[in-house]
DODO-323468 format. One record per residue: x negated, y negated, z of N, C-alpha, C in turn; residue in one letter. Coordinates in pm, 1 decimal, decimal comma. Example, Ala and Ser with C-alpha at 12.3 -4.5 7.8 and 13.67 -1.06 7.14 Angstrom:
residues 2
((-1319,0 569,0 780,0) (-1230,0 450,0 780,0) (-1320,0 330,0 780,0) A)
((-1285,0 225,0 708,0) (-1367,0 106,0 714,0) (-1290,0 -3,0 787,0) S)
This chain:
residues 81
((-17418,7 682,9 17571,1) (-17388,1 777,8 17670,3) (-17272,1 721,7 17763,5) X)
((-17180,8 812,4 17808,1) (-17071,4 764,8 17891,2) (-17097,8 805,5 18034,5) X)
((-17031,1 746,6 18115,5) (-17030,6 786,7 18265,2) (-16904,8 846,5 18302,1) X)
((-16910,5 948,6 18384,3) (-16788,4 1019,3 18434,9) (-16796,8 1021,7 18581,5) X)
((-16684,4 986,9 18645,5) (-16677,6 991,8 18795,5) (-16623,6 1114,5 18841,9) X)
((-16684,0 1187,5 18944,9) (-16630,4 1291,8 19018,3) (-16551,2 1233,6 19134,2) X)
((-16431,4 1279,2 19145,9) (-16331,3 1220,1 19233,6) (-16308,1 1333,6 19340,4) X)
((-16290,8 1291,2 19467,6) (-16256,5 1382,9 19576,9) (-16109,9 1417,4 19577,7) X)
((-16072,8 1539,0 19578,6) (-15922,6 1581,2 19580,0) (-15882,0 1584,3 19728,5) X)
((-15957,0 1575,6 19818,5) (-15925,7 1591,9 19972,3) (-15994,3 1487,5 20065,7) X)
((-15921,7 1467,0 20174,1) (-15996,2 1391,4 20274,2) (-16092,0 1485,6 20354,5) X)
((-16182,7 1439,2 20435,5) (-16266,2 1511,1 20508,1) (-16414,0 1463,1 20516,6) X)
((-16507,5 1555,1 20541,8) (-16645,6 1526,3 20542,1) (-16709,4 1591,0 20430,0) X)
((-16793,3 1511,2 20367,1) (-16864,3 1552,7 20235,6) (-16991,4 1591,0 20265,5) X)
((-17045,3 1721,8 20241,0) (-17188,7 1770,6 20253,2) (-17238,5 1798,7 20115,3) X)
((-17372,9 1764,2 20119,3) (-17455,0 1775,8 19973,5) (-17527,3 1917,8 19978,4) X)
((-17518,0 2005,0 20104,8) (-17592,4 2111,4 20117,4) (-17495,1 2217,6 20175,5) X)
((-17540,7 2353,4 20157,2) (-17444,9 2458,0 20203,3) (-17461,6 2482,3 20357,9) X)
((-17588,7 2442,8 20406,5) (-17614,7 2462,2 20546,5) (-17710,5 2352,9 20589,9) X)
((-17722,0 2318,8 20705,8) (-17805,2 2204,4 20763,8) (-17950,1 2235,8 20709,9) X)
((-18005,3 2359,9 20709,2) (-18148,9 2383,2 20676,5) (-18158,6 2432,6 20532,5) X)
((-18059,7 2409,7 20453,0) (-18066,8 2463,0 20300,8) (-18087,2 2346,4 20217,5) X)
((-18141,7 2360,7 20108,6) (-18159,5 2252,8 20012,3) (-18025,3 2209,6 19944,5) X)
((-18024,2 2079,5 19901,4) (-17910,6 2027,2 19835,7) (-17849,9 2098,1 19726,2) X)
((-17730,6 2105,1 19695,9) (-17679,3 2172,4 19573,7) (-17743,6 2120,1 19455,8) X)
((-17745,3 1980,7 19450,9) (-17800,8 1908,4 19349,7) (-17858,3 1772,6 19387,6) X)
((-17959,9 1723,6 19319,1) (-18013,9 1587,9 19355,6) (-17989,8 1489,4 19230,8) X)
((-17992,9 1374,3 19273,9) (-17984,5 1264,1 19154,3) (-18088,2 1289,8 19056,3) X)
((-18052,3 1275,1 18932,0) (-18145,4 1286,5 18819,0) (-18141,2 1429,8 18755,4) X)
((-18073,5 1517,2 18831,9) (-18086,2 1659,5 18788,6) (-17982,5 1694,3 18678,2) X)
((-17997,5 1772,0 18582,6) (-17891,7 1818,3 18496,1) (-17776,5 1899,7 18577,1) X)
((-17638,4 1882,1 18530,0) (-17541,8 1935,2 18609,2) (-17449,8 1999,3 18488,9) X)
((-17395,0 2114,2 18520,7) (-17305,4 2184,6 18415,1) (-17150,0 2182,1 18468,7) X)
((-17063,4 2193,8 18374,1) (-16922,5 2210,3 18400,4) (-16896,4 2310,0 18489,6) X)
((-16842,5 2291,0 18619,0) (-16802,3 2406,3 18708,7) (-16916,4 2408,8 18815,1) X)
((-17032,1 2347,7 18801,7) (-17133,9 2364,9 18898,2) (-17096,4 2290,9 19031,7) X)
((-17125,7 2352,4 19143,7) (-17109,5 2305,9 19285,5) (-17198,9 2197,9 19303,1) X)
((-17143,6 2077,5 19354,1) (-17227,1 1960,4 19386,5) (-17204,4 1926,9 19532,2) X)
((-17126,1 1995,3 19605,5) (-17110,9 1957,6 19735,9) (-16986,4 2033,0 19809,4) X)
((-16974,7 2013,8 19938,0) (-16864,3 2076,2 20010,4) (-16784,0 1968,7 20075,8) X)
((-16646,6 1987,3 20092,0) (-16577,4 1901,2 20162,3) (-16513,2 1983,0 20281,7) X)
((-16531,0 1936,1 20400,5) (-16487,6 2000,1 20526,5) (-16362,0 1925,7 20570,8) X)
((-16263,3 2012,0 20588,4) (-16126,7 1966,2 20636,8) (-16090,5 2064,0 20754,8) X)
((-16094,6 2018,5 20876,0) (-16052,8 2097,6 20989,3) (-16119,4 2244,2 21000,7) X)
((-16257,6 2243,2 20981,6) (-16345,3 2346,8 20988,0) (-16324,3 2447,1 20859,6) X)
((-16248,5 2407,2 20757,7) (-16225,9 2471,7 20634,2) (-16319,1 2405,4 20532,4) X)
((-16403,9 2477,2 20466,5) (-16489,0 2424,5 20353,3) (-16441,5 2454,5 20214,9) X)
((-16440,1 2354,0 20143,2) (-16397,7 2365,4 19988,3) (-16505,8 2315,4 19906,9) X)
((-16538,9 2388,9 19794,2) (-16634,0 2350,8 19707,5) (-16584,1 2230,0 19619,9) X)
((-16680,4 2134,4 19592,8) (-16654,0 2029,2 19504,5) (-16736,6 2055,2 19387,2) X)
((-16677,0 2071,5 19269,1) (-16745,0 2107,9 19152,8) (-16750,3 1990,1 19048,7) X)
((-16851,7 1989,1 18969,6) (-16855,4 1896,6 18845,9) (-16739,1 1949,7 18743,9) X)
((-16678,2 1862,4 18682,4) (-16578,7 1878,6 18564,1) (-16638,5 1850,1 18448,9) X)
((-16768,7 1827,7 18431,3) (-16824,6 1795,4 18313,5) (-16971,4 1838,7 18307,2) X)
((-17043,5 1821,9 18186,4) (-17190,5 1852,4 18176,4) (-17258,1 1715,9 18140,9) X)
((-17382,5 1714,5 18204,0) (-17458,2 1590,5 18189,3) (-17562,4 1585,2 18292,6) X)
((-17589,6 1461,9 18337,6) (-17694,0 1440,2 18445,3) (-17640,4 1363,4 18552,3) X)
((-17664,7 1417,2 18678,8) (-17609,1 1356,7 18799,1) (-17691,4 1219,5 18813,2) X)
((-17619,7 1105,2 18805,3) (-17683,1 979,7 18817,2) (-17694,0 927,7 18963,3) X)
((-17583,4 945,8 19037,0) (-17576,3 906,1 19172,4) (-17474,6 958,6 19251,0) X)
((-17483,1 967,3 19369,7) (-17368,5 994,8 19466,2) (-17314,9 867,5 19524,6) X)
((-17192,0 856,3 19548,4) (-17128,9 743,5 19606,2) (-17103,4 754,6 19744,7) X)
((-17148,3 856,6 19802,3) (-17117,7 889,5 19948,0) (-17235,8 955,9 20006,8) X)
((-17277,9 913,3 20127,6) (-17385,5 980,4 20195,6) (-17362,4 1128,1 20243,3) X)
((-17453,0 1193,0 20262,4) (-17435,1 1329,3 20317,6) (-17377,2 1330,3 20452,7) X)
((-17281,9 1405,8 20463,3) (-17204,8 1410,5 20618,3) (-17124,5 1283,2 20632,3) X)
((-17090,6 1225,1 20518,6) (-17001,9 1103,2 20520,0) (-16854,7 1134,2 20511,6) X)
((-16766,4 1049,2 20564,1) (-16613,6 1065,4 20560,8) (-16579,4 1020,6 20417,2) X)
((-16490,0 1095,8 20375,6) (-16427,1 1089,2 20234,5) (-16280,6 1098,6 20228,7) X)
((-16223,0 1023,3 20148,5) (-16068,2 1005,3 20125,5) (-16044,3 1075,7 19991,1) X)
((-15921,9 1122,4 19970,9) (-15870,3 1156,5 19838,5) (-15872,2 1039,0 19736,8) X)
((-15920,9 1073,6 19622,7) (-15937,1 975,9 19518,1) (-16056,4 878,7 19514,6) X)
((-16142,8 915,9 19617,6) (-16257,9 837,7 19631,8) (-16372,9 894,2 19532,7) X)
((-16437,3 804,6 19480,6) (-16555,3 867,7 19383,4) (-16672,2 924,2 19465,8) X)
((-16706,9 1033,2 19434,5) (-16799,9 1115,5 19506,8) (-16949,9 1102,1 19440,2) X)
((-16944,7 1124,7 19294,7) (-17064,5 1113,5 19227,6) (-17033,0 1051,2 19086,0) X)
((-17139,7 1013,3 19013,7) (-17127,1 972,2 18882,0) (-17228,6 1052,6 18795,7) X)
((-17165,7 1104,7 18685,2) (-17242,7 1198,3 18602,7) (-17249,2 1123,6 18455,7) X)
((-17371,2 1116,6 18390,8) (-17377,3 1061,1 18266,6) (-17368,4 1186,4 18162,4) X)
((-17281,7 1151,6 18070,0) (-17258,7 1253,8 17968,6) (-17304,6 1214,3 17837,5) X)
((-17314,6 1311,6 17746,8) (-17387,4 1276,9 17610,3) (-17280,9 1213,8 17518,9) X)
């Protein structure tokens, strides 16, 4: 099994859920598909979806919910078959 890193394309604040009272897009240990939304990045009140670019199992997030993120930073690790 290989590990794939999801990298942030933008700086900003990373959110794991679409709204404060909503469930997370995905949690660690769940299956993920190519193109699936795993979080949002907020830049100056503009929200951009961060999607998986592979299929597998989400092993871990490398950043906390509502944490600051930089371009090129690892957001999550996905285990692929």
